[in-house]
PDBQT receptor file of N, H, CA, C and O in Angstrom, charges set to zero:
ATOM      1  N   MET A   1     156.933 201.022-124.550  1.00  0.00    +0.000 N 
ATOM      2  CA  MET A   1     156.409 201.754-123.415  1.00  0.00    +0.000 C 
ATOM      3  C   MET A   1     155.139 201.058-122.949  1.00  0.00    +0.000 C 
ATOM      4  O   MET A   1     154.291 200.681-123.759  1.00  0.00    +0.000 OA
ATOM      5  N   ASN A   2     155.018 200.897-121.665  1.00  0.00    +0.000 N 
ATOM      6  H   ASN A   2     155.706 201.203-121.007  1.00  0.00    +0.000 HD
ATOM      7  CA  ASN A   2     153.759 200.424-121.092  1.00  0.00    +0.000 C 
ATOM      8  C   ASN A   2     153.233 201.520-120.178  1.00  0.00    +0.000 C 
ATOM      9  O   ASN A   2     153.629 202.676-120.319  1.00  0.00    +0.000 OA
ATOM     10  N   ASN A   3     152.376 201.193-119.272  1.00  0.00    +0.000 N 
ATOM     11  H   ASN A   3     152.054 200.254-119.158  1.00  0.00    +0.000 HD
ATOM     12  CA  ASN A   3     151.818 202.245-118.424  1.00  0.00    +0.000 C 
ATOM     13  C   ASN A   3     152.715 202.612-117.239  1.00  0.00    +0.000 C 
ATOM     14  O   ASN A   3     152.338 203.448-116.418  1.00  0.00    +0.000 OA
ATOM     15  N   ARG A   4     153.920 201.984-117.141  1.00  0.00    +0.000 N 
ATOM     16  H   ARG A   4     154.226 201.304-117.808  1.00  0.00    +0.000 HD
ATOM     17  CA  ARG A   4     154.811 202.305-116.027  1.00  0.00    +0.000 C 
ATOM     18  C   ARG A   4     156.224 202.673-116.438  1.00  0.00    +0.000 C 
ATOM     19  O   ARG A   4     156.934 203.317-115.665  1.00  0.00    +0.000 OA
ATOM     20  N   THR A   5     156.651 202.287-117.621  1.00  0.00    +0.000 N 
ATOM     21  H   THR A   5     156.074 201.764-118.248  1.00  0.00    +0.000 HD
ATOM     22  CA  THR A   5     158.023 202.562-118.045  1.00  0.00    +0.000 C 
ATOM     23  C   THR A   5     158.080 203.031-119.491  1.00  0.00    +0.000 C 
ATOM     24  O   THR A   5     157.154 202.817-120.272  1.00  0.00    +0.000 OA
ATOM     25  N   ILE A   6     159.182 203.671-119.821  1.00  0.00    +0.000 N 
ATOM     26  H   ILE A   6     159.935 203.845-119.186  1.00  0.00    +0.000 HD
ATOM     27  CA  ILE A   6     159.490 203.988-121.203  1.00  0.00    +0.000 C 
ATOM     28  C   ILE A   6     160.812 203.287-121.513  1.00  0.00    +0.000 C 
ATOM     29  O   ILE A   6     161.758 203.355-120.727  1.00  0.00    +0.000 OA
ATOM     30  N   THR A   7     160.870 202.620-122.655  1.00  0.00    +0.000 N 
ATOM     31  H   THR A   7     160.102 202.565-123.293  1.00  0.00    +0.000 HD
ATOM     32  CA  THR A   7     162.068 201.905-123.056  1.00  0.00    +0.000 C 
ATOM     33  C   THR A   7     162.402 202.286-124.488  1.00  0.00    +0.000 C 
ATOM     34  O   THR A   7     161.520 202.321-125.346  1.00  0.00    +0.000 OA
ATOM     35  N   ILE A   8     163.669 202.571-124.749  1.00  0.00    +0.000 N 
ATOM     36  H   ILE A   8     164.385 202.543-124.052  1.00  0.00    +0.000 HD
ATOM     37  CA  ILE A   8     164.153 202.918-126.080  1.00  0.00    +0.000 C 
ATOM     38  C   ILE A   8     164.968 201.733-126.593  1.00  0.00    +0.000 C 
ATOM     39  O   ILE A   8     165.884 201.255-125.923  1.00  0.00    +0.000 OA
ATOM     40  N   TYR A   9     164.621 201.273-127.785  1.00  0.00    +0.000 N 
ATOM     41  H   TYR A   9     163.878 201.661-128.329  1.00  0.00    +0.000 HD
ATOM     42  CA  TYR A   9     165.303 200.137-128.396  1.00  0.00    +0.000 C 
ATOM     43  C   TYR A   9     166.140 200.600-129.579  1.00  0.00    +0.000 C 
ATOM     44  O   TYR A   9     165.778 201.559-130.261  1.00  0.00    +0.000 OA
ATOM     45  N   MET A  10     167.260 199.920-129.827  1.00  0.00    +0.000 N 
ATOM     46  H   MET A  10     167.554 199.141-129.273  1.00  0.00    +0.000 HD
ATOM     47  CA  MET A  10     168.115 200.212-130.964  1.00  0.00    +0.000 C 
ATOM     48  C   MET A  10     167.563 199.542-132.231  1.00  0.00    +0.000 C 
ATOM     49  O   MET A  10     167.698 200.071-133.334  1.00  0.00    +0.000 OA
ATOM     50  N   ARG A  11     166.942 198.372-132.052  1.00  0.00    +0.000 N 
ATOM     51  H   ARG A  11     166.832 197.942-131.156  1.00  0.00    +0.000 HD
ATOM     52  CA  ARG A  11     166.372 197.603-133.164  1.00  0.00    +0.000 C 
ATOM     53  C   ARG A  11     165.016 197.060-132.732  1.00  0.00    +0.000 C 
ATOM     54  O   ARG A  11     164.549 197.337-131.628  1.00  0.00    +0.000 OA
ATOM     55  N   LYS A  12     164.397 196.295-133.601  1.00  0.00    +0.000 N 
ATOM     56  H   LYS A  12     164.776 196.070-134.498  1.00  0.00    +0.000 HD
ATOM     57  CA  LYS A  12     163.110 195.680-133.271  1.00  0.00    +0.000 C 
ATOM     58  C   LYS A  12     163.243 194.583-132.232  1.00  0.00    +0.000 C 
ATOM     59  O   LYS A  12     162.253 194.209-131.603  1.00  0.00    +0.000 OA
ATOM     60  N   ASN A  13     164.429 194.068-132.042  1.00  0.00    +0.000 N 
ATOM     61  H   ASN A  13     165.233 194.372-132.553  1.00  0.00    +0.000 HD
ATOM     62  CA  ASN A  13     164.689 192.990-131.103  1.00  0.00    +0.000 C 
ATOM     63  C   ASN A  13     164.503 193.479-129.667  1.00  0.00    +0.000 C 
ATOM     64  O   ASN A  13     165.031 194.530-129.302  1.00  0.00    +0.000 OA
ATOM     65  N   ILE A  14     163.777 192.747-128.867  1.00  0.00    +0.000 N 
ATOM     66  H   ILE A  14     163.348 191.894-129.164  1.00  0.00    +0.000 HD
ATOM     67  CA  ILE A  14     163.518 193.154-127.484  1.00  0.00    +0.000 C 
ATOM     68  C   ILE A  14     164.798 193.204-126.641  1.00  0.00    +0.000 C 
ATOM     69  O   ILE A  14     164.840 193.893-125.621  1.00  0.00    +0.000 OA
ATOM     70  N   ASN A  15     165.823 192.491-127.054  1.00  0.00    +0.000 N 
ATOM     71  H   ASN A  15     165.790 191.931-127.882  1.00  0.00    +0.000 HD
ATOM     72  CA  ASN A  15     167.096 192.495-126.323  1.00  0.00    +0.000 C 
ATOM     73  C   ASN A  15     167.985 193.686-126.669  1.00  0.00    +0.000 C 
ATOM     74  O   ASN A  15     169.106 193.780-126.169  1.00  0.00    +0.000 OA
ATOM     75  N   SER A  16     167.506 194.591-127.509  1.00  0.00    +0.000 N 
ATOM     76  H   SER A  16     166.595 194.515-127.915  1.00  0.00    +0.000 HD
ATOM     77  CA  SER A  16     168.324 195.728-127.929  1.00  0.00    +0.000 C 
ATOM     78  C   SER A  16     167.999 197.021-127.177  1.00  0.00    +0.000 C 
ATOM     79  O   SER A  16     168.275 198.113-127.673  1.00  0.00    +0.000 OA
ATOM     80  N   ALA A  17     167.421 196.902-125.996  1.00  0.00    +0.000 N 
ATOM     81  H   ALA A  17     167.197 196.015-125.593  1.00  0.00    +0.000 HD
ATOM     82  CA  ALA A  17     167.066 198.088-125.201  1.00  0.00    +0.000 C 
ATOM     83  C   ALA A  17     168.325 198.859-124.811  1.00  0.00    +0.000 C 
ATOM     84  O   ALA A  17     169.282 198.286-124.290  1.00  0.00    +0.000 OA
ATOM     85  N   ILE A  18     168.310 200.167-125.070  1.00  0.00    +0.000 N 
ATOM     86  H   ILE A  18     167.533 200.633-125.493  1.00  0.00    +0.000 HD
ATOM     87  CA  ILE A  18     169.459 201.002-124.721  1.00  0.00    +0.000 C 
ATOM     88  C   ILE A  18     169.134 202.000-123.603  1.00  0.00    +0.000 C 
ATOM     89  O   ILE A  18     170.039 202.624-123.049  1.00  0.00    +0.000 OA
ATOM     90  N   PHE A  19     167.849 202.151-123.273  1.00  0.00    +0.000 N 
ATOM     91  H   PHE A  19     167.114 201.643-123.723  1.00  0.00    +0.000 HD
ATOM     92  CA  PHE A  19     167.447 203.062-122.199  1.00  0.00    +0.000 C 
ATOM     93  C   PHE A  19     166.088 202.622-121.697  1.00  0.00    +0.000 C 
ATOM     94  O   PHE A  19     165.203 202.299-122.489  1.00  0.00    +0.000 OA
ATOM     95  N   SER A  20     165.920 202.608-120.397  1.00  0.00    +0.000 N 
ATOM     96  H   SER A  20     166.639 202.870-119.754  1.00  0.00    +0.000 HD
ATOM     97  CA  SER A  20     164.631 202.280-119.801  1.00  0.00    +0.000 C 
ATOM     98  C   SER A  20     164.516 203.013-118.473  1.00  0.00    +0.000 C 
ATOM     99  O   SER A  20     165.480 203.092-117.711  1.00  0.00    +0.000 OA
ATOM    100  N   ALA A  21     163.322 203.551-118.199  1.00  0.00    +0.000 N 
ATOM    101  H   ALA A  21     162.539 203.487-118.818  1.00  0.00    +0.000 HD
ATOM    102  CA  ALA A  21     163.121 204.296-116.960  1.00  0.00    +0.000 C 
ATOM    103  C   ALA A  21     161.650 204.279-116.567  1.00  0.00    +0.000 C 
ATOM    104  O   ALA A  21     160.779 204.251-117.435  1.00  0.00    +0.000 OA
ATOM    105  N   PRO A  22     161.367 204.297-115.278  1.00  0.00    +0.000 N 
ATOM    106  CA  PRO A  22     159.986 204.420-114.813  1.00  0.00    +0.000 C 
ATOM    107  C   PRO A  22     159.430 205.797-115.199  1.00  0.00    +0.000 C 
ATOM    108  O   PRO A  22     160.122 206.807-115.071  1.00  0.00    +0.000 OA
ATOM    109  N   LEU A  23     158.206 205.832-115.659  1.00  0.00    +0.000 N 
ATOM    110  H   LEU A  23     157.643 205.012-115.763  1.00  0.00    +0.000 HD
ATOM    111  CA  LEU A  23     157.621 207.102-116.109  1.00  0.00    +0.000 C 
ATOM    112  C   LEU A  23     157.548 208.153-115.006  1.00  0.00    +0.000 C 
ATOM    113  O   LEU A  23     157.657 209.347-115.285  1.00  0.00    +0.000 OA
ATOM    114  N   ASN A  24     157.367 207.728-113.770  1.00  0.00    +0.000 N 
ATOM    115  H   ASN A  24     157.279 206.758-113.544  1.00  0.00    +0.000 HD
ATOM    116  CA  ASN A  24     157.282 208.722-112.684  1.00  0.00    +0.000 C 
ATOM    117  C   ASN A  24     158.634 209.368-112.379  1.00  0.00    +0.000 C 
ATOM    118  O   ASN A  24     158.691 210.343-111.631  1.00  0.00    +0.000 OA
ATOM    119  N   LEU A  25     159.728 208.838-112.948  1.00  0.00    +0.000 N 
ATOM    120  H   LEU A  25     159.682 208.045-113.557  1.00  0.00    +0.000 HD
ATOM    121  CA  LEU A  25     161.055 209.427-112.751  1.00  0.00    +0.000 C 
ATOM    122  C   LEU A  25     161.614 210.069-114.021  1.00  0.00    +0.000 C 
ATOM    123  O   LEU A  25     162.769 210.494-114.046  1.00  0.00    +0.000 OA
ATOM    124  N   VAL A  26     160.796 210.140-115.073  1.00  0.00    +0.000 N 
ATOM    125  H   VAL A  26     159.858 209.795-115.053  1.00  0.00    +0.000 HD
ATOM    126  CA  VAL A  26     161.261 210.673-116.359  1.00  0.00    +0.000 C 
ATOM    127  C   VAL A  26     161.026 212.170-116.434  1.00  0.00    +0.000 C 
ATOM    128  O   VAL A  26     159.974 212.684-116.053  1.00  0.00    +0.000 OA
ATOM    129  N   LYS A  27     162.049 212.850-116.941  1.00  0.00    +0.000 N 
ATOM    130  H   LYS A  27     162.903 212.432-117.250  1.00  0.00    +0.000 HD
ATOM    131  CA  LYS A  27     161.951 214.290-117.201  1.00  0.00    +0.000 C 
ATOM    132  C   LYS A  27     162.381 214.515-118.645  1.00  0.00    +0.000 C 
ATOM    133  O   LYS A  27     163.433 214.031-119.063  1.00  0.00    +0.000 OA
ATOM    134  N   VAL A  28     161.571 215.246-119.406  1.00  0.00    +0.000 N 
ATOM    135  H   VAL A  28     160.717 215.638-119.065  1.00  0.00    +0.000 HD
ATOM    136  CA  VAL A  28     161.884 215.560-120.807  1.00  0.00    +0.000 C 
ATOM    137  C   VAL A  28     162.377 216.993-120.862  1.00  0.00    +0.000 C 
ATOM    138  O   VAL A  28     161.737 217.909-120.347  1.00  0.00    +0.000 OA
ATOM    139  N   GLU A  29     163.535 217.171-121.502  1.00  0.00    +0.000 N 
ATOM    140  H   GLU A  29     164.055 216.427-121.921  1.00  0.00    +0.000 HD
ATOM    141  CA  GLU A  29     164.146 218.495-121.580  1.00  0.00    +0.000 C 
ATOM    142  C   GLU A  29     164.456 218.866-123.026  1.00  0.00    +0.000 C 
ATOM    143  O   GLU A  29     164.612 218.003-123.890  1.00  0.00    +0.000 OA
ATOM    144  N   GLU A  30     164.538 220.144-123.262  1.00  0.00    +0.000 N 
ATOM    145  H   GLU A  30     164.410 220.846-122.560  1.00  0.00    +0.000 HD
ATOM    146  CA  GLU A  30     164.970 220.661-124.556  1.00  0.00    +0.000 C 
ATOM    147  C   GLU A  30     166.442 220.305-124.759  1.00  0.00    +0.000 C 
ATOM    148  O   GLU A  30     167.229 220.329-123.812  1.00  0.00    +0.000 OA
ATOM    149  N   TYR A  31     166.806 219.977-125.991  1.00  0.00    +0.000 N 
ATOM    150  H   TYR A  31     166.167 219.957-126.760  1.00  0.00    +0.000 HD
ATOM    151  CA  TYR A  31     168.203 219.702-126.329  1.00  0.00    +0.000 C 
ATOM    152  C   TYR A  31     168.667 220.856-127.197  1.00  0.00    +0.000 C 
ATOM    153  O   TYR A  31     168.324 220.916-128.377  1.00  0.00    +0.000 OA
ATOM    154  N   LYS A  32     169.437 221.768-126.637  1.00  0.00    +0.000 N 
ATOM    155  H   LYS A  32     169.716 221.719-125.678  1.00  0.00    +0.000 HD
ATOM    156  CA  LYS A  32     169.759 223.032-127.300  1.00  0.00    +0.000 C 
ATOM    157  C   LYS A  32     170.713 222.896-128.471  1.00  0.00    +0.000 C 
ATOM    158  O   LYS A  32     170.800 223.801-129.301  1.00  0.00    +0.000 OA
ATOM    159  N   GLU A  33     171.441 221.772-128.560  1.00  0.00    +0.000 N 
ATOM    160  H   GLU A  33     171.371 221.036-127.887  1.00  0.00    +0.000 HD
ATOM    161  CA  GLU A  33     172.396 221.592-129.652  1.00  0.00    +0.000 C 
ATOM    162  C   GLU A  33     171.716 221.337-130.994  1.00  0.00    +0.000 C 
ATOM    163  O   GLU A  33     172.322 221.555-132.042  1.00  0.00    +0.000 OA
ATOM    164  N   ALA A  34     170.458 220.874-130.976  1.00  0.00    +0.000 N 
ATOM    165  H   ALA A  34     169.965 220.696-130.124  1.00  0.00    +0.000 HD
ATOM    166  CA  ALA A  34     169.722 220.610-132.216  1.00  0.00    +0.000 C 
ATOM    167  C   ALA A  34     168.234 220.789-131.959  1.00  0.00    +0.000 C 
ATOM    168  O   ALA A  34     167.693 220.233-131.003  1.00  0.00    +0.000 OA
ATOM    169  N   ASP A  35     167.574 221.564-132.812  1.00  0.00    +0.000 N 
ATOM    170  H   ASP A  35     168.014 222.016-133.588  1.00  0.00    +0.000 HD
ATOM    171  CA  ASP A  35     166.159 221.878-132.621  1.00  0.00    +0.000 C 
ATOM    172  C   ASP A  35     165.251 220.659-132.710  1.00  0.00    +0.000 C 
ATOM    173  O   ASP A  35     164.208 220.615-132.058  1.00  0.00    +0.000 OA
ATOM    174  N   GLU A  36     165.638 219.666-133.513  1.00  0.00    +0.000 N 
ATOM    175  H   GLU A  36     166.485 219.702-134.043  1.00  0.00    +0.000 HD
ATOM    176  CA  GLU A  36     164.765 218.513-133.729  1.00  0.00    +0.000 C 
ATOM    177  C   GLU A  36     164.961 217.425-132.665  1.00  0.00    +0.000 C 
ATOM    178  O   GLU A  36     164.384 216.343-132.777  1.00  0.00    +0.000 OA
ATOM    179  N   CYS A  37     165.759 217.699-131.651  1.00  0.00    +0.000 N 
ATOM    180  H   CYS A  37     166.228 218.578-131.560  1.00  0.00    +0.000 HD
ATOM    181  CA  CYS A  37     166.081 216.701-130.625  1.00  0.00    +0.000 C 
ATOM    182  C   CYS A  37     165.555 217.114-129.249  1.00  0.00    +0.000 C 
ATOM    183  O   CYS A  37     165.305 218.290-128.986  1.00  0.00    +0.000 OA
ATOM    184  N   PHE A  38     165.396 216.113-128.384  1.00  0.00    +0.000 N 
ATOM    185  H   PHE A  38     165.600 215.158-128.598  1.00  0.00    +0.000 HD
ATOM    186  CA  PHE A  38     165.072 216.366-126.983  1.00  0.00    +0.000 C 
ATOM    187  C   PHE A  38     165.774 215.316-126.135  1.00  0.00    +0.000 C 
ATOM    188  O   PHE A  38     166.155 214.258-126.635  1.00  0.00    +0.000 OA
ATOM    189  N   ARG A  39     165.943 215.611-124.859  1.00  0.00    +0.000 N 
ATOM    190  H   ARG A  39     165.634 216.471-124.453  1.00  0.00    +0.000 HD
ATOM    191  CA  ARG A  39     166.636 214.709-123.934  1.00  0.00    +0.000 C 
ATOM    192  C   ARG A  39     165.617 214.107-122.979  1.00  0.00    +0.000 C 
ATOM    193  O   ARG A  39     164.767 214.815-122.439  1.00  0.00    +0.000 OA
ATOM    194  N   ILE A  40     165.707 212.798-122.773  1.00  0.00    +0.000 N 
ATOM    195  H   ILE A  40     166.397 212.223-123.212  1.00  0.00    +0.000 HD
ATOM    196  CA  ILE A  40     164.905 212.099-121.769  1.00  0.00    +0.000 C 
ATOM    197  C   ILE A  40     165.849 211.725-120.637  1.00  0.00    +0.000 C 
ATOM    198  O   ILE A  40     166.856 211.054-120.859  1.00  0.00    +0.000 OA
ATOM    199  N   LYS A  41     165.523 212.159-119.415  1.00  0.00    +0.000 N 
ATOM    200  H   LYS A  41     164.704 212.704-119.234  1.00  0.00    +0.000 HD
ATOM    201  CA  LYS A  41     166.372 211.891-118.246  1.00  0.00    +0.000 C 
ATOM    202  C   LYS A  41     165.628 211.016-117.245  1.00  0.00    +0.000 C 
ATOM    203  O   LYS A  41     164.431 211.185-117.012  1.00  0.00    +0.000 OA
ATOM    204  N   ASP A  42     166.361 210.088-116.666  1.00  0.00    +0.000 N 
ATOM    205  H   ASP A  42     167.333 209.951-116.856  1.00  0.00    +0.000 HD
ATOM    206  CA  ASP A  42     165.867 209.289-115.554  1.00  0.00    +0.000 C 
ATOM    207  C   ASP A  42     166.393 209.962-114.292  1.00  0.00    +0.000 C 
ATOM    208  O   ASP A  42     167.585 209.872-113.998  1.00  0.00    +0.000 OA
ATOM    209  N   THR A  43     165.534 210.627-113.554  1.00  0.00    +0.000 N 
ATOM    210  H   THR A  43     164.566 210.701-113.793  1.00  0.00    +0.000 HD
ATOM    211  CA  THR A  43     165.973 211.386-112.387  1.00  0.00    +0.000 C 
ATOM    212  C   THR A  43     166.388 210.488-111.226  1.00  0.00    +0.000 C 
ATOM    213  O   THR A  43     167.005 210.962-110.272  1.00  0.00    +0.000 OA
ATOM    214  N   GLY A  44     166.062 209.208-111.292  1.00  0.00    +0.000 N 
ATOM    215  H   GLY A  44     165.561 208.823-112.067  1.00  0.00    +0.000 HD
ATOM    216  CA  GLY A  44     166.464 208.275-110.245  1.00  0.00    +0.000 C 
ATOM    217  C   GLY A  44     167.897 207.804-110.399  1.00  0.00    +0.000 C 
ATOM    218  O   GLY A  44     168.612 207.647-109.409  1.00  0.00    +0.000 OA
ATOM    219  N   SER A  45     168.322 207.577-111.640  1.00  0.00    +0.000 N 
ATOM    220  H   SER A  45     167.742 207.705-112.444  1.00  0.00    +0.000 HD
ATOM    221  CA  SER A  45     169.686 207.081-111.868  1.00  0.00    +0.000 C 
ATOM    222  C   SER A  45     170.570 208.116-112.557  1.00  0.00    +0.000 C 
ATOM    223  O   SER A  45     171.771 207.897-112.721  1.00  0.00    +0.000 OA
ATOM    224  N   TYR A  46     169.995 209.220-112.952  1.00  0.00    +0.000 N 
ATOM    225  H   TYR A  46     169.021 209.398-112.818  1.00  0.00    +0.000 HD
ATOM    226  CA  TYR A  46     170.701 210.304-113.646  1.00  0.00    +0.000 C 
ATOM    227  C   TYR A  46     171.216 209.888-115.022  1.00  0.00    +0.000 C 
ATOM    228  O   TYR A  46     172.098 210.549-115.571  1.00  0.00    +0.000 OA
ATOM    229  N   LYS A  47     170.680 208.800-115.592  1.00  0.00    +0.000 N 
ATOM    230  H   LYS A  47     169.964 208.263-115.146  1.00  0.00    +0.000 HD
ATOM    231  CA  LYS A  47     171.003 208.426-116.961  1.00  0.00    +0.000 C 
ATOM    232  C   LYS A  47     170.118 209.246-117.889  1.00  0.00    +0.000 C 
ATOM    233  O   LYS A  47     169.025 209.665-117.508  1.00  0.00    +0.000 OA
ATOM    234  N   SER A  48     170.598 209.474-119.112  1.00  0.00    +0.000 N 
ATOM    235  H   SER A  48     171.486 209.133-119.421  1.00  0.00    +0.000 HD
ATOM    236  CA  SER A  48     169.792 210.213-120.076  1.00  0.00    +0.000 C 
ATOM    237  C   SER A  48     170.107 209.747-121.482  1.00  0.00    +0.000 C 
ATOM    238  O   SER A  48     171.128 209.104-121.729  1.00  0.00    +0.000 OA
ATOM    239  N   ILE A  49     169.209 210.084-122.404  1.00  0.00    +0.000 N 
ATOM    240  H   ILE A  49     168.380 210.606-122.203  1.00  0.00    +0.000 HD
ATOM    241  CA  ILE A  49     169.386 209.759-123.811  1.00  0.00    +0.000 C 
ATOM    242  C   ILE A  49     168.806 210.903-124.630  1.00  0.00    +0.000 C 
ATOM    243  O   ILE A  49     167.807 211.510-124.244  1.00  0.00    +0.000 OA
ATOM    244  N   VAL A  50     169.432 211.190-125.753  1.00  0.00    +0.000 N 
ATOM    245  H   VAL A  50     170.244 210.697-126.067  1.00  0.00    +0.000 HD
ATOM    246  CA  VAL A  50     168.947 212.229-126.661  1.00  0.00    +0.000 C 
ATOM    247  C   VAL A  50     168.223 211.547-127.817  1.00  0.00    +0.000 C 
ATOM    248  O   VAL A  50     168.760 210.633-128.443  1.00  0.00    +0.000 OA
ATOM    249  N   ILE A  51     167.009 211.992-128.094  1.00  0.00    +0.000 N 
ATOM    250  H   ILE A  51     166.572 212.734-127.585  1.00  0.00    +0.000 HD
ATOM    251  CA  ILE A  51     166.190 211.456-129.171  1.00  0.00    +0.000 C 
ATOM    252  C   ILE A  51     166.007 212.553-130.210  1.00  0.00    +0.000 C 
ATOM    253  O   ILE A  51     165.671 213.687-129.869  1.00  0.00    +0.000 OA
ATOM    254  N   CYS A  52     166.228 212.217-131.479  1.00  0.00    +0.000 N 
ATOM    255  H   CYS A  52     166.502 211.296-131.756  1.00  0.00    +0.000 HD
ATOM    256  CA  CYS A  52     166.092 213.195-132.559  1.00  0.00    +0.000 C 
ATOM    257  C   CYS A  52     165.056 212.728-133.572  1.00  0.00    +0.000 C 
ATOM    258  O   CYS A  52     164.997 211.551-133.928  1.00  0.00    +0.000 OA
ATOM    259  N   GLY A  53     164.243 213.670-134.025  1.00  0.00    +0.000 N 
ATOM    260  H   GLY A  53     164.291 214.626-133.735  1.00  0.00    +0.000 HD
ATOM    261  CA  GLY A  53     163.275 213.388-135.072  1.00  0.00    +0.000 C 
ATOM    262  C   GLY A  53     163.877 213.653-136.432  1.00  0.00    +0.000 C 
ATOM    263  O   GLY A  53     165.065 213.950-136.559  1.00  0.00    +0.000 OA
ATOM    264  N   PHE A  54     163.050 213.542-137.434  1.00  0.00    +0.000 N 
ATOM    265  H   PHE A  54     162.085 213.301-137.331  1.00  0.00    +0.000 HD
ATOM    266  CA  PHE A  54     163.507 213.785-138.798  1.00  0.00    +0.000 C 
ATOM    267  C   PHE A  54     163.450 215.271-139.114  1.00  0.00    +0.000 C 
ATOM    268  O   PHE A  54     162.482 215.946-138.763  1.00  0.00    +0.000 OA
ATOM    269  N   ARG A  55     164.468 215.777-139.767  1.00  0.00    +0.000 N 
ATOM    270  H   ARG A  55     165.254 215.228-140.052  1.00  0.00    +0.000 HD
ATOM    271  CA  ARG A  55     164.490 217.189-140.152  1.00  0.00    +0.000 C 
ATOM    272  C   ARG A  55     163.351 217.535-141.110  1.00  0.00    +0.000 C 
ATOM    273  O   ARG A  55     162.861 218.665-141.106  1.00  0.00    +0.000 OA
ATOM    274  N   SER A  56     162.937 216.597-141.911  1.00  0.00    +0.000 N 
ATOM    275  H   SER A  56     163.335 215.679-141.914  1.00  0.00    +0.000 HD
ATOM    276  CA  SER A  56     161.904 216.866-142.917  1.00  0.00    +0.000 C 
ATOM    277  C   SER A  56     160.580 217.318-142.296  1.00  0.00    +0.000 C 
ATOM    278  O   SER A  56     159.741 217.904-142.980  1.00  0.00    +0.000 OA
ATOM    279  N   ALA A  57     160.393 217.047-141.004  1.00  0.00    +0.000 N 
ATOM    280  H   ALA A  57     161.074 216.571-140.448  1.00  0.00    +0.000 HD
ATOM    281  CA  ALA A  57     159.176 217.488-140.355  1.00  0.00    +0.000 C 
ATOM    282  C   ALA A  57     159.122 218.999-140.196  1.00  0.00    +0.000 C 
ATOM    283  O   ALA A  57     158.036 219.568-140.091  1.00  0.00    +0.000 OA
ATOM    284  N   LYS A  58     160.291 219.665-140.177  1.00  0.00    +0.000 N 
ATOM    285  H   LYS A  58     161.173 219.203-140.263  1.00  0.00    +0.000 HD
ATOM    286  CA  LYS A  58     160.345 221.111-140.008  1.00  0.00    +0.000 C 
ATOM    287  C   LYS A  58     160.793 221.836-141.258  1.00  0.00    +0.000 C 
ATOM    288  O   LYS A  58     160.593 223.045-141.380  1.00  0.00    +0.000 OA
ATOM    289  N   GLU A  59     161.395 221.117-142.187  1.00  0.00    +0.000 N 
ATOM    290  H   GLU A  59     161.558 220.136-142.088  1.00  0.00    +0.000 HD
ATOM    291  CA  GLU A  59     161.919 221.736-143.388  1.00  0.00    +0.000 C 
ATOM    292  C   GLU A  59     161.190 221.187-144.608  1.00  0.00    +0.000 C 
ATOM    293  O   GLU A  59     160.751 220.037-144.598  1.00  0.00    +0.000 OA
ATOM    294  N   PRO A  60     161.056 221.983-145.647  1.00  0.00    +0.000 N 
ATOM    295  CA  PRO A  60     160.415 221.471-146.853  1.00  0.00    +0.000 C 
ATOM    296  C   PRO A  60     161.211 220.333-147.476  1.00  0.00    +0.000 C 
ATOM    297  O   PRO A  60     162.440 220.307-147.408  1.00  0.00    +0.000 OA
ATOM    298  N   ILE A  61     160.503 219.408-148.076  1.00  0.00    +0.000 N 
ATOM    299  H   ILE A  61     159.505 219.429-148.131  1.00  0.00    +0.000 HD
ATOM    300  CA  ILE A  61     161.166 218.285-148.738  1.00  0.00    +0.000 C 
ATOM    301  C   ILE A  61     161.472 218.643-150.183  1.00  0.00    +0.000 C 
ATOM    302  O   ILE A  61     160.564 218.983-150.943  1.00  0.00    +0.000 OA
ATOM    303  N   ASN A  62     162.731 218.570-150.569  1.00  0.00    +0.000 N 
ATOM    304  H   ASN A  62     163.468 218.294-149.952  1.00  0.00    +0.000 HD
ATOM    305  CA  ASN A  62     163.139 218.849-151.935  1.00  0.00    +0.000 C 
ATOM    306  C   ASN A  62     163.288 217.527-152.676  1.00  0.00    +0.000 C 
ATOM    307  O   ASN A  62     164.160 216.720-152.350  1.00  0.00    +0.000 OA
ATOM    308  N   LEU A  63     162.450 217.313-153.656  1.00  0.00    +0.000 N 
ATOM    309  H   LEU A  63     161.742 217.968-153.921  1.00  0.00    +0.000 HD
ATOM    310  CA  LEU A  63     162.511 216.082-154.430  1.00  0.00    +0.000 C 
ATOM    311  C   LEU A  63     163.475 216.249-155.590  1.00  0.00    +0.000 C 
ATOM    312  O   LEU A  63     163.455 217.263-156.287  1.00  0.00    +0.000 OA
ATOM    313  N   ILE A  64     164.305 215.262-155.788  1.00  0.00    +0.000 N 
ATOM    314  H   ILE A  64     164.321 214.438-155.222  1.00  0.00    +0.000 HD
ATOM    315  CA  ILE A  64     165.247 215.258-156.914  1.00  0.00    +0.000 C 
ATOM    316  C   ILE A  64     164.646 214.403-158.011  1.00  0.00    +0.000 C 
ATOM    317  O   ILE A  64     164.323 213.234-157.799  1.00  0.00    +0.000 OA
ATOM    318  N   LYS A  65     164.497 215.000-159.192  1.00  0.00    +0.000 N 
ATOM    319  H   LYS A  65     164.759 215.949-159.364  1.00  0.00    +0.000 HD
ATOM    320  CA  LYS A  65     163.919 214.253-160.327  1.00  0.00    +0.000 C 
ATOM    321  C   LYS A  65     164.984 213.918-161.328  1.00  0.00    +0.000 C 
ATOM    322  O   LYS A  65     164.696 213.295-162.350  1.00  0.00    +0.000 OA
TER     323      LYS A  65
């Protein structure tokens, strides 16, 4: 992400971009199918991507010893 666009990459490689949109056209929405996810929409092209965080951020971590 720079000061004008947001880009989502599949890997560390710069050629692995799977979504990119100008920030002034981005809309972030709730993703109702999973609490830990949200949808980023490009209102100019109507493309979107769902981003999910780690469940451990909301649930206790159970350590196996």
